PDB file of N, CA, C and O in Angstrom:
ATOM      1  N   UNK A   1       1.246  -1.356  -0.091  1.00  0.00           N
ATOM      2  CA  UNK A   1       0.482  -0.053   0.155  1.00  0.00           C
ATOM      3  C   UNK A   1       1.049   1.371  -0.047  1.00  0.00           C
ATOM      4  O   UNK A   1       2.185   1.516   0.404  1.00  0.00           O
ATOM      5  N   UNK A   2       0.525   2.377  -0.595  1.00  0.00           N
ATOM      6  CA  UNK A   2       0.809   3.300  -0.438  1.00  0.00           C
ATOM      7  C   UNK A   2      -0.017   4.843   0.174  1.00  0.00           C
ATOM      8  O   UNK A   2      -1.138   5.119  -0.254  1.00  0.00           O
ATOM      9  N   UNK A   3       0.484   5.489   0.898  1.00  0.00           N
ATOM     10  CA  UNK A   3      -0.027   6.385   1.683  1.00  0.00           C
ATOM     11  C   UNK A   3       0.379   8.289   0.503  1.00  0.00           C
ATOM     12  O   UNK A   3       1.152   8.413  -0.446  1.00  0.00           O
ATOM     13  N   UNK A   4      -0.246   9.032   0.956  1.00  0.00           N
ATOM     14  CA  UNK A   4      -0.453  10.514   1.254  1.00  0.00           C
ATOM     15  C   UNK A   4      -1.262  11.437   1.756  1.00  0.00           C
ATOM     16  O   UNK A   4      -2.345  11.359   1.176  1.00  0.00           O
ATOM     17  N   UNK A   5      -1.249  12.638   2.906  1.00  0.00           N
ATOM     18  CA  UNK A   5      -1.983  12.469   3.552  1.00  0.00           C
ATOM     19  C   UNK A   5      -2.998  14.163   2.656  1.00  0.00           C
ATOM     20  O   UNK A   5      -2.728  14.426   1.484  1.00  0.00           O
ATOM     21  N   UNK A   6      -3.701  14.756   3.183  1.00  0.00           N
ATOM     22  CA  UNK A   6      -3.865  16.291   2.113  1.00  0.00           C
ATOM     23  C   UNK A   6      -4.164  16.865   3.015  1.00  0.00           C
ATOM     24  O   UNK A   6      -4.938  16.059   3.533  1.00  0.00           O
ATOM     25  N   UNK A   7      -4.125  18.609   4.338  1.00  0.00           N
ATOM     26  CA  UNK A   7      -3.952  18.973   4.801  1.00  0.00           C
ATOM     27  C   UNK A   7      -4.610  18.645   5.781  1.00  0.00           C
ATOM     28  O   UNK A   7      -5.824  18.690   5.981  1.00  0.00           O
ATOM     29  N   UNK A   8      -3.551  18.216   6.568  1.00  0.00           N
ATOM     30  CA  UNK A   8      -3.591  18.076   8.166  1.00  0.00           C
ATOM     31  C   UNK A   8      -3.394  18.941   8.891  1.00  0.00           C
ATOM     32  O   UNK A   8      -2.936  20.046   8.599  1.00  0.00           O
ATOM     33  N   UNK A   9      -3.829  18.411  10.312  1.00  0.00           N
ATOM     34  CA  UNK A   9      -4.050  20.126  10.673  1.00  0.00           C
ATOM     35  C   UNK A   9      -2.503  19.758  11.597  1.00  0.00           C
ATOM     36  O   UNK A   9      -2.003  18.701  11.981  1.00  0.00           O
ATOM     37  N   UNK A  10      -2.063  21.306  11.711  1.00  0.00           N
ATOM     38  CA  UNK A  10      -1.143  21.506  12.307  1.00  0.00           C
ATOM     39  C   UNK A  10      -0.873  21.072  13.892  1.00  0.00           C
ATOM     40  O   UNK A  10      -1.804  20.995  14.693  1.00  0.00           O
ATOM     41  N   UNK A  11       0.116  20.877  14.149  1.00  0.00           N
ATOM     42  CA  UNK A  11      -0.155  20.714  15.941  1.00  0.00           C
ATOM     43  C   UNK A  11       1.412  20.689  16.695  1.00  0.00           C
ATOM     44  O   UNK A  11       1.816  20.071  17.680  1.00  0.00           O
ATOM     45  N   UNK A  12       2.023  21.558  15.854  1.00  0.00           N
ATOM     46  CA  UNK A  12       3.279  21.636  15.987  1.00  0.00           C
ATOM     47  C   UNK A  12       3.225  23.382  16.699  1.00  0.00           C
ATOM     48  O   UNK A  12       2.321  24.184  16.462  1.00  0.00           O
ATOM     49  N   UNK A  13       4.189  23.594  17.408  1.00  0.00           N
ATOM     50  CA  UNK A  13       4.306  25.302  17.698  1.00  0.00           C
ATOM     51  C   UNK A  13       4.823  26.554  16.737  1.00  0.00           C
ATOM     52  O   UNK A  13       4.317  27.603  16.339  1.00  0.00           O
ATOM     53  N   UNK A  14       6.560  25.646  16.520  1.00  0.00           N
ATOM     54  CA  UNK A  14       7.238  26.121  16.327  1.00  0.00           C
ATOM     55  C   UNK A  14       7.164  26.242  14.568  1.00  0.00           C
ATOM     56  O   UNK A  14       7.542  27.193  13.884  1.00  0.00           O
ATOM     57  N   UNK A  15       6.630  25.120  14.168  1.00  0.00           N
ATOM     58  CA  UNK A  15       7.145  24.635  12.495  1.00  0.00           C
ATOM     59  C   UNK A  15       5.179  23.867  12.018  1.00  0.00           C
ATOM     60  O   UNK A  15       4.086  24.274  12.410  1.00  0.00           O
ATOM     61  N   UNK A  16       5.505  22.753  11.119  1.00  0.00           N
ATOM     62  CA  UNK A  16       5.131  22.042  10.972  1.00  0.00           C
ATOM     63  C   UNK A  16       5.165  20.282  11.245  1.00  0.00           C
ATOM     64  O   UNK A  16       6.167  19.576  11.140  1.00  0.00           O
ATOM     65  N   UNK A  17       3.804  19.837  11.610  1.00  0.00           N
ATOM     66  CA  UNK A  17       4.053  19.013  12.387  1.00  0.00           C
ATOM     67  C   UNK A  17       4.616  18.021  11.204  1.00  0.00           C
ATOM     68  O   UNK A  17       4.377  18.212  10.011  1.00  0.00           O
ATOM     69  N   UNK A  18       5.628  16.615  11.863  1.00  0.00           N
ATOM     70  CA  UNK A  18       6.482  15.347  11.528  1.00  0.00           C
ATOM     71  C   UNK A  18       5.290  14.816  11.057  1.00  0.00           C
ATOM     72  O   UNK A  18       4.854  14.265  12.068  1.00  0.00           O
ATOM     73  N   UNK A  19       4.497  14.631  10.188  1.00  0.00           N
ATOM     74  CA  UNK A  19       3.609  12.828  10.301  1.00  0.00           C
ATOM     75  C   UNK A  19       4.458  11.427  10.131  1.00  0.00           C
ATOM     76  O   UNK A  19       5.634  11.356   9.775  1.00  0.00           O
ATOM     77  N   UNK A  20       3.677  10.441  10.433  1.00  0.00           N
ATOM     78  CA  UNK A  20       4.476   9.461   9.757  1.00  0.00           C
ATOM     79  C   UNK A  20       2.983   8.650   9.606  1.00  0.00           C
ATOM     80  O   UNK A  20       1.894   9.211   9.736  1.00  0.00           O
ATOM     81  N   UNK A  21       3.130   7.553   9.377  1.00  0.00           N
ATOM     82  CA  UNK A  21       1.784   6.237   9.089  1.00  0.00           C
ATOM     83  C   UNK A  21       2.000   4.949   9.320  1.00  0.00           C
ATOM     84  O   UNK A  21       2.777   4.140   8.815  1.00  0.00           O
ATOM     85  N   UNK A  22       0.863   4.845  10.506  1.00  0.00           N
ATOM     86  CA  UNK A  22       1.508   3.776  11.119  1.00  0.00           C
ATOM     87  C   UNK A  22       0.193   2.432  11.120  1.00  0.00           C
ATOM     88  O   UNK A  22      -0.848   2.569  11.761  1.00  0.00           O
ATOM     89  N   UNK A  23       0.535   1.067  10.208  1.00  0.00           N
ATOM     90  CA  UNK A  23      -0.337   0.421  10.111  1.00  0.00           C
ATOM     91  C   UNK A  23      -0.176  -1.117  11.011  1.00  0.00           C
ATOM     92  O   UNK A  23       0.721  -1.947  11.161  1.00  0.00           O
ATOM     93  N   UNK A  24      -1.412  -0.968  11.430  1.00  0.00           N
ATOM     94  CA  UNK A  24      -2.059  -2.046  12.657  1.00  0.00           C
ATOM     95  C   UNK A  24      -3.525  -2.766  11.877  1.00  0.00           C
ATOM     96  O   UNK A  24      -4.508  -2.243  11.351  1.00  0.00           O
ATOM     97  N   UNK A  25      -3.111  -4.222  12.101  1.00  0.00           N
ATOM     98  CA  UNK A  25      -4.281  -5.009  11.878  1.00  0.00           C
ATOM     99  C   UNK A  25      -4.314  -5.811  13.433  1.00  0.00           C
ATOM    100  O   UNK A  25      -3.368  -5.842  14.220  1.00  0.00           O
ATOM    101  N   UNK A  26      -5.568  -6.395  13.621  1.00  0.00           N
ATOM    102  CA  UNK A  26      -6.198  -7.106  14.562  1.00  0.00           C
ATOM    103  C   UNK A  26      -5.248  -8.479  14.099  1.00  0.00           C
ATOM    104  O   UNK A  26      -4.847  -8.614  12.943  1.00  0.00           O
ATOM    105  N   UNK A  27      -4.988  -9.376  15.098  1.00  0.00           N
ATOM    106  CA  UNK A  27      -5.139 -10.885  14.903  1.00  0.00           C
ATOM    107  C   UNK A  27      -6.752 -11.254  14.598  1.00  0.00           C
ATOM    108  O   UNK A  27      -7.777 -10.573  14.567  1.00  0.00           O
ATOM    109  N   UNK A  28      -6.437 -12.762  14.378  1.00  0.00           N
ATOM    110  CA  UNK A  28      -8.419 -13.015  14.114  1.00  0.00           C
ATOM    111  C   UNK A  28      -7.739 -14.058  15.958  1.00  0.00           C
ATOM    112  O   UNK A  28      -6.654 -14.376  16.446  1.00  0.00           O
ATOM    113  N   UNK A  29      -9.721 -14.234  16.449  1.00  0.00           N
ATOM    114  CA  UNK A  29      -9.534 -15.099  17.863  1.00  0.00           C
ATOM    115  C   UNK A  29     -10.121 -14.127  18.526  1.00  0.00           C
ATOM    116  O   UNK A  29     -10.236 -12.937  18.235  1.00  0.00           O
ATOM    117  N   UNK A  30     -10.466 -14.696  19.395  1.00  0.00           N
ATOM    118  CA  UNK A  30     -11.720 -13.516  19.612  1.00  0.00           C
ATOM    119  C   UNK A  30     -11.178 -12.369  20.816  1.00  0.00           C
ATOM    120  O   UNK A  30     -11.352 -11.151  20.836  1.00  0.00           O
ATOM    121  N   UNK A  31     -10.365 -13.375  21.928  1.00  0.00           N
ATOM    122  CA  UNK A  31      -9.292 -11.619  23.075  1.00  0.00           C
ATOM    123  C   UNK A  31      -7.736 -11.659  21.734  1.00  0.00           C
ATOM    124  O   UNK A  31      -6.694 -12.284  21.931  1.00  0.00           O
ATOM    125  N   UNK A  32      -8.107 -10.656  20.234  1.00  0.00           N
ATOM    126  CA  UNK A  32      -7.658 -10.406  19.774  1.00  0.00           C
ATOM    127  C   UNK A  32      -6.549  -9.485  19.941  1.00  0.00           C
ATOM    128  O   UNK A  32      -6.805  -8.933  21.011  1.00  0.00           O
ATOM    129  N   UNK A  33      -5.598  -9.062  19.551  1.00  0.00           N
ATOM    130  CA  UNK A  33      -4.881  -8.079  19.490  1.00  0.00           C
ATOM    131  C   UNK A  33      -4.100  -7.238  18.539  1.00  0.00           C
ATOM    132  O   UNK A  33      -3.584  -7.799  17.573  1.00  0.00           O
ATOM    133  N   UNK A  34      -3.897  -5.449  18.771  1.00  0.00           N
ATOM    134  CA  UNK A  34      -3.249  -5.419  17.692  1.00  0.00           C
ATOM    135  C   UNK A  34      -2.149  -5.210  16.898  1.00  0.00           C
ATOM    136  O   UNK A  34      -2.330  -4.066  16.480  1.00  0.00           O
ATOM    137  N   UNK A  35      -1.448  -5.486  16.583  1.00  0.00           N
ATOM    138  CA  UNK A  35      -0.242  -5.760  16.001  1.00  0.00           C
ATOM    139  C   UNK A  35      -0.358  -4.438  14.616  1.00  0.00           C
ATOM    140  O   UNK A  35      -1.301  -3.949  13.995  1.00  0.00           O
ATOM    141  N   UNK A  36       1.071  -4.255  14.600  1.00  0.00           N
ATOM    142  CA  UNK A  36       1.973  -3.176  14.111  1.00  0.00           C
ATOM    143  C   UNK A  36       2.232  -4.162  13.582  1.00  0.00           C
ATOM    144  O   UNK A  36       2.552  -5.210  14.142  1.00  0.00           O
ATOM    145  N   UNK A  37       2.043  -3.803  11.397  1.00  0.00           N
ATOM    146  CA  UNK A  37       2.923  -4.199  10.297  1.00  0.00           C
ATOM    147  C   UNK A  37       3.529  -3.632   9.776  1.00  0.00           C
ATOM    148  O   UNK A  37       3.745  -4.186   8.698  1.00  0.00           O
ATOM    149  N   UNK A  38       3.997  -2.785   9.854  1.00  0.00           N
ATOM    150  CA  UNK A  38       4.565  -1.225   9.296  1.00  0.00           C
ATOM    151  C   UNK A  38       3.705   0.061   9.817  1.00  0.00           C
ATOM    152  O   UNK A  38       2.648   0.378  10.363  1.00  0.00           O
ATOM    153  N   UNK A  39       5.357   0.761   9.056  1.00  0.00           N
ATOM    154  CA  UNK A  39       4.860   1.773   8.882  1.00  0.00           C
ATOM    155  C   UNK A  39       5.943   2.896   8.620  1.00  0.00           C
ATOM    156  O   UNK A  39       6.955   2.864   9.321  1.00  0.00           O
ATOM    157  N   UNK A  40       5.797   3.983   7.573  1.00  0.00           N
ATOM    158  CA  UNK A  40       5.958   4.714   6.992  1.00  0.00           C
ATOM    159  C   UNK A  40       7.629   6.070   7.436  1.00  0.00           C
ATOM    160  O   UNK A  40       7.770   6.467   8.593  1.00  0.00           O
ATOM    161  N   UNK A  41       8.382   6.412   6.571  1.00  0.00           N
ATOM    162  CA  UNK A  41       8.635   7.216   7.177  1.00  0.00           C
ATOM    163  C   UNK A  41       8.664   9.181   7.767  1.00  0.00           C
ATOM    164  O   UNK A  41       8.075  10.085   7.174  1.00  0.00           O
ATOM    165  N   UNK A  42       9.272   9.294   8.672  1.00  0.00           N
ATOM    166  CA  UNK A  42       8.705  10.453   9.216  1.00  0.00           C
ATOM    167  C   UNK A  42       9.033  11.965   8.277  1.00  0.00           C
ATOM    168  O   UNK A  42      10.144  12.470   8.110  1.00  0.00           O
ATOM    169  N   UNK A  43       7.586  12.520   7.702  1.00  0.00           N
ATOM    170  CA  UNK A  43       8.594  13.161   6.613  1.00  0.00           C
ATOM    171  C   UNK A  43       8.219  14.419   7.343  1.00  0.00           C
ATOM    172  O   UNK A  43       7.070  14.638   7.728  1.00  0.00           O
ATOM    173  N   UNK A  44       9.240  15.243   7.522  1.00  0.00           N
ATOM    174  CA  UNK A  44       9.244  16.431   8.237  1.00  0.00           C
ATOM    175  C   UNK A  44       8.850  17.925   7.878  1.00  0.00           C
ATOM    176  O   UNK A  44       9.357  18.403   6.863  1.00  0.00           O
ATOM    177  N   UNK A  45       8.075  18.616   8.556  1.00  0.00           N
ATOM    178  CA  UNK A  45       7.071  20.220   8.213  1.00  0.00           C
ATOM    179  C   UNK A  45       6.135  19.787   7.369  1.00  0.00           C
ATOM    180  O   UNK A  45       5.618  20.733   6.774  1.00  0.00           O
ATOM    181  N   UNK A  46       5.758  18.870   7.108  1.00  0.00           N
ATOM    182  CA  UNK A  46       4.574  18.671   5.677  1.00  0.00           C
ATOM    183  C   UNK A  46       3.260  18.625   6.335  1.00  0.00           C
ATOM    184  O   UNK A  46       2.942  17.554   6.850  1.00  0.00           O
ATOM    185  N   UNK A  47       2.470  19.589   6.398  1.00  0.00           N
ATOM    186  CA  UNK A  47       0.732  18.666   5.990  1.00  0.00           C
ATOM    187  C   UNK A  47       0.195  18.110   4.769  1.00  0.00           C
ATOM    188  O   UNK A  47      -0.977  17.854   4.492  1.00  0.00           O
ATOM    189  N   UNK A  48       1.290  17.961   4.058  1.00  0.00           N
ATOM    190  CA  UNK A  48       0.740  17.291   2.704  1.00  0.00           C
ATOM    191  C   UNK A  48       1.855  16.041   2.382  1.00  0.00           C
ATOM    192  O   UNK A  48       2.384  16.014   1.271  1.00  0.00           O
ATOM    193  N   UNK A  49       2.130  15.187   3.225  1.00  0.00           N
ATOM    194  CA  UNK A  49       2.891  14.552   2.264  1.00  0.00           C
ATOM    195  C   UNK A  49       2.565  13.372   1.404  1.00  0.00           C
ATOM    196  O   UNK A  49       1.445  12.863   1.343  1.00  0.00           O
ATOM    197  N   UNK A  50       3.516  13.011   0.809  1.00  0.00           N
ATOM    198  CA  UNK A  50       3.584  11.704  -0.210  1.00  0.00           C
ATOM    199  C   UNK A  50       4.648  10.667   0.430  1.00  0.00           C
ATOM    200  O   UNK A  50       5.812  10.693   0.029  1.00  0.00           O
ATOM    201  N   UNK A  51       4.295   9.878   1.293  1.00  0.00           N
ATOM    202  CA  UNK A  51       5.443   8.827   2.059  1.00  0.00           C
ATOM    203  C   UNK A  51       5.558   7.866   0.985  1.00  0.00           C
ATOM    204  O   UNK A  51       4.677   7.225   0.412  1.00  0.00           O
ATOM    205  N   UNK A  52       6.695   7.885   0.834  1.00  0.00           N
ATOM    206  CA  UNK A  52       7.685   7.252  -0.485  1.00  0.00           C
ATOM    207  C   UNK A  52       7.798   5.307  -0.231  1.00  0.00           C
ATOM    208  O   UNK A  52       7.660   4.403  -1.055  1.00  0.00           O
ATOM    209  N   UNK A  53       8.147   5.256   1.490  1.00  0.00           N
ATOM    210  CA  UNK A  53       8.084   3.369   1.337  1.00  0.00           C
ATOM    211  C   UNK A  53       5.790   3.223   1.940  1.00  0.00           C
ATOM    212  O   UNK A  53       4.903   3.697   2.650  1.00  0.00           O
ATOM    213  N   UNK A  54       6.207   1.983   0.689  1.00  0.00           N
ATOM    214  CA  UNK A  54       5.612   1.148   1.037  1.00  0.00           C
ATOM    215  C   UNK A  54       5.068   0.385   2.251  1.00  0.00           C
ATOM    216  O   UNK A  54       5.860   0.348   3.193  1.00  0.00           O
ATOM    217  N   UNK A  55       3.916  -0.221   2.435  1.00  0.00           N
ATOM    218  CA  UNK A  55       4.198  -1.197   3.459  1.00  0.00           C
ATOM    219  C   UNK A  55       2.854  -2.149   2.516  1.00  0.00           C
ATOM    220  O   UNK A  55       1.763  -1.924   1.992  1.00  0.00           O
ATOM    221  N   UNK A  56       4.098  -3.653   2.811  1.00  0.00           N
ATOM    222  CA  UNK A  56       3.340  -4.532   2.029  1.00  0.00           C
ATOM    223  C   UNK A  56       2.336  -5.867   3.189  1.00  0.00           C
ATOM    224  O   UNK A  56       2.810  -6.615   4.044  1.00  0.00           O
ATOM    225  N   UNK A  57       1.262  -5.754   2.859  1.00  0.00           N
ATOM    226  CA  UNK A  57       0.163  -6.379   3.777  1.00  0.00           C
ATOM    227  C   UNK A  57      -1.169  -7.416   3.163  1.00  0.00           C
ATOM    228  O   UNK A  57      -2.028  -7.293   2.290  1.00  0.00           O
ATOM    229  N   UNK A  58      -0.915  -8.113   3.820  1.00  0.00           N
ATOM    230  CA  UNK A  58      -2.071  -9.614   2.987  1.00  0.00           C
ATOM    231  C   UNK A  58      -2.895  -9.417   3.285  1.00  0.00           C
ATOM    232  O   UNK A  58      -2.732  -8.810   4.343  1.00  0.00           O
ATOM    233  N   UNK A  59      -4.319  -9.543   2.991  1.00  0.00           N
ATOM    234  CA  UNK A  59      -5.634  -9.003   3.254  1.00  0.00           C
ATOM    235  C   UNK A  59      -6.504  -9.721   2.406  1.00  0.00           C
ATOM    236  O   UNK A  59      -6.097 -10.002   1.279  1.00  0.00           O
ATOM    237  N   UNK A  60      -7.894 -10.146   2.840  1.00  0.00           N
ATOM    238  CA  UNK A  60      -8.490 -11.103   2.738  1.00  0.00           C
ATOM    239  C   UNK A  60     -10.303 -10.985   2.837  1.00  0.00           C
ATOM    240  O   UNK A  60     -10.990 -11.713   3.554  1.00  0.00           O
ATOM    241  N   UNK A  61     -10.728 -10.107   2.112  1.00  0.00           N
ATOM    242  CA  UNK A  61     -12.222  -9.601   2.080  1.00  0.00           C
ATOM    243  C   UNK A  61     -12.918 -10.221   2.451  1.00  0.00           C
ATOM    244  O   UNK A  61     -12.236 -11.235   2.597  1.00  0.00           O
ATOM    245  N   UNK A  62     -14.314 -10.584   2.917  1.00  0.00           N
ATOM    246  CA  UNK A  62     -15.274 -10.848   3.339  1.00  0.00           C
ATOM    247  C   UNK A  62     -15.679 -11.702   2.279  1.00  0.00           C
ATOM    248  O   UNK A  62     -15.911 -11.484   1.090  1.00  0.00           O
ATOM    249  N   UNK A  63     -15.719 -13.004   3.173  1.00  0.00           N
ATOM    250  CA  UNK A  63     -16.401 -13.976   2.023  1.00  0.00           C
ATOM    251  C   UNK A  63     -17.718 -14.551   2.821  1.00  0.00           C
ATOM    252  O   UNK A  63     -17.878 -15.007   3.953  1.00  0.00           O
ATOM    253  N   UNK A  64     -18.708 -14.283   1.540  1.00  0.00           N
ATOM    254  CA  UNK A  64     -20.806 -14.362   1.742  1.00  0.00           C
ATOM    255  C   UNK A  64     -20.907 -16.167   2.495  1.00  0.00           C
ATOM    256  O   UNK A  64     -21.999 -16.655   2.784  1.00  0.00           O
TER     257      UNK A  64
END
């Protein structure tokens, strides 16, 4: 997956925010936990970042 963001809220006081993306998936099962499967690089001072790092993941859509 590739990620980009537009119009992020600036939460820093002195400069613009430094965003990054973290992707979590929930394990299957009754008492499942959330596990981080990847994260992008930190992009300094940018409220409209295009992240270079892609996160590879396997996802199965629900079946009827």
